[in-house]
C-alpha positions in Angstrom: 4.1 -121.9 12.5 1.9 -118.9 12.4 -1.0 -118.2 10.1 -0.8 -115.3 7.7 -2.4 -112.0 8.9 -5.8 -111.3 7.4 -6.1 -108.9 4.5 -8.0 -105.7 5.2 -11.5 -105.4 3.9 -12.2 -103.4 0.7 -12.5 -99.7 1.5 -10.2 -99.9 4.6 -7.5 -97.3 4.3 -4.0 -98.0 5.6 -0.7 -96.5 4.7 1.1 -98.2 1.8 4.2 -100.2 2.6 5.6 -100.0 -1.0 9.1 -98.7 -1.3 8.8 -95.4 -3.1 11.4 -94.7 -5.8 11.5 -91.5 -7.9 13.3 -91.6 -11.3 13.9 -88.0 -12.3 14.9 -87.4 -15.9 16.8 -84.1 -16.4 17.2 -82.9 -20.0 17.6 -79.6 -21.8 14.2 -78.1 -22.8 14.5 -79.1 -26.4 14.5 -82.8 -25.4 11.9 -84.7 -23.5 12.0 -88.2 -22.0 9.6 -90.8 -23.2 6.1 -91.0 -21.6 5.2 -94.3 -23.2 4.1 -96.8 -20.5 5.9 -99.7 -22.3 9.2 -97.8 -22.4 9.0 -96.8 -18.7 8.0 -100.3 -17.7 11.1 -101.6 -19.4 13.3 -99.0 -17.7 11.8 -99.8 -14.3 12.3 -103.6 -14.8 15.8 -103.1 -16.0 16.8 -100.8 -13.1 15.2 -103.0 -10.5 15.8 -106.5 -11.8 14.6 -109.2 -10.9 11.3 -107.3 -10.0 8.6 -107.5 -12.6 5.7 -105.3 -13.7 2.5 -105.8 -11.7 0.6 -102.5 -12.4 0.7 -98.8 -13.3 -1.1 -95.6 -12.4 -1.3 -92.9 -15.1 -1.7 -89.6 -13.2 -2.7 -87.7 -16.4 -5.7 -89.8 -17.1 -6.3 -92.0 -14.0 -5.9 -95.1 -16.1 -4.5 -98.1 -14.2 -4.3 -101.9 -14.3 -7.1 -103.0 -12.0 -7.3 -106.7 -11.0 -11.0 -106.3 -10.0 -11.9 -105.0 -13.4 -10.0 -107.8 -15.1 -12.0 -110.3 -13.0 -15.2 -108.7 -14.3 -16.1 -106.7 -11.2 -16.5 -103.0 -10.7 -13.3 -101.0 -10.2 -13.3 -99.5 -6.7 -10.4 -97.1 -7.5 -11.9 -94.4 -9.7 -9.5 -92.1 -11.6 -8.8 -89.3 -9.1 -5.3 -88.7 -7.7 -6.8 -89.1 -4.2 -7.6 -92.7 -4.8 -4.1 -93.6 -6.0 -3.3 -94.6 -2.4 -6.2 -97.1 -2.5 -4.7 -98.5 -5.7 -1.3 -98.8 -4.0 -2.9 -100.9 -1.3 -4.5 -103.2 -3.9 -1.1 -103.6 -5.6 0.4 -104.7 -2.3 -2.5 -107.0 -1.3 -3.7 -108.5 -4.5 -0.7 -108.3 -6.8 2.3 -108.8 -4.5 3.8 -105.4 -5.3 6.9 -104.2 -3.5 8.1 -101.1 -5.4 6.4 -98.0 -6.7 8.7 -96.4 -9.3 7.5 -92.9 -10.1 8.4 -91.0 -13.3 7.4 -87.4 -12.5 8.1 -86.1 -16.0 5.4 -88.4 -17.3 3.2 -88.3 -14.2 3.3 -92.1 -14.2 4.0 -94.7 -11.5 5.0 -98.3 -12.4 4.5 -100.9 -9.7 6.9 -103.9 -9.5 6.7 -107.1 -7.5 
């Protein structure tokens, strides 16, 4: 029996191992797909059942579901697009994420685990 590999220290950058899935919504210009996080969460969970929501990254605002902030600590991720990869690592390590479902029309990524 082997012991689990140690988790990288905070601030250590490594490539994300999340499966990247892009859901492109094509529609005539007079129609627009929903950009509501709850709607897109439901779509992602339906498409990739039995995976469940573990987090999100809103590219328009930089808002995200941070486990550190929920624990009363400072969020290390910030809101820049450049730190989205740092957030993806947190999703993998802290929240057991496996899939990153991107909705480009809404500039939103839903993470499932």
